[in-house]
N, C-alpha and C positions, 0 to 999 in steps of 0.2 A: 541402326546407329542413332537415329532420331529418337526412337523409343527409349533407348538406354539413357540418352542425355536427358530426356524429359523425366524419367524416373529418378535419376541422380539429382536433378534440380529440385524436384518435390521433396526428396529425402533431406536435402541440404537446407531447404527453406522451412521445414517443420519446426525447427528450434527458434525461428524468427517470430513465431506467433506467441503472444503473451498468454499466460494461463491465469485463470481467476480462482480465488479461494474466498473463504469467509470465516469469521469467528463470531460467536454469540455470547451474550451475557458478560460483557466486559465493561470496565470503566476506564476513563482517561487517567493515566498516570503522569509521567513526565511530559511536559508540553513546552515547545520552544518555537519562537517566531524568528525567522531569519530572512529579512527582505520580503519577497513575495512567497516564501516557502514556510510551511508549518511542519515541524517535525514533532511526532508524538509517539508515546508508548501506551500500551494498555495493561491493566491489571485484571486478574481474574481468569487468565488463560494465556497460553502461548500460541500465537498465530503460526500456522504452518507456512513454510516457504518464505521466510523473511530474513533480512540481514539486520545487523545492529549498527547504528551510528551514534556513538557516545550515549548509549542507553535508550535511544529512540528506535522505533520499529517501522514507522510509516512516514511517508513524504507526501505532502499535499501542496500542490501548486495553486496558490490563491489568485493568480493573474487571469484565470479563466472564469466564466460565469458559474460553471459547475463547482469549481474550486471554492469560489466565494460562498456558494450555498452550503457546501460541506463544512466550510470553516464556521459558518454561523451555527450549524448543528453541533459541531464539536464544542464551541463555546457554551452553548446551552447545556450540553451534556456535562461538561466540566463544572460549570457553575452549580448545577443541581446534583452532581455526583450520581447521575442516572446511569443505569445499565444501557448498553446499546449493542447493536449488531452491525458488523462492518463487512461489506463486500469489497474486495480489492484485487488488483492485478499483482501477482506475486513478484518478489524481488528477482532481478536478473543475477544476483549474487547470493543465493540462499545460504545461510549458515556463516557468512563472512562477518567478522567483527570490524567495526569502524569502516564500513563500506561508504562510498560516495553517496550523497543524498539522492542523486538522480537514479541510482540503481536500487533504491529501497522499494518496498511494497507501496503501491499507490491506491488509496481508497477511491472508489467510484460510487458507493452508496452507503449511507449510514441511516439506521433507524434507531430512534430512542425509545426505550421501553417505559 
């Protein structure tokens, strides 16, 4: 019985782990600042496993040190119209339109080309 319970617990918890994805060679499109959150969309490709919030695809929390660093990179990329690569945690509501910001894809690394 303990073995069965352990297997069910593992099976139930596998969806609790976030998955990561990436997209390459994109530029910043729509860009919106809302309090400590930055919402943005990319042009030049469609990121897999995202939801859409009024035309934006990514949610960045700028209240953390990493969020502030990523925000600085986004601003630099936006101002120079540079292509970039984005690594992110996928949305918890992929494919949904007008999803809540906190369920959107969250970038954790950005490289500017």
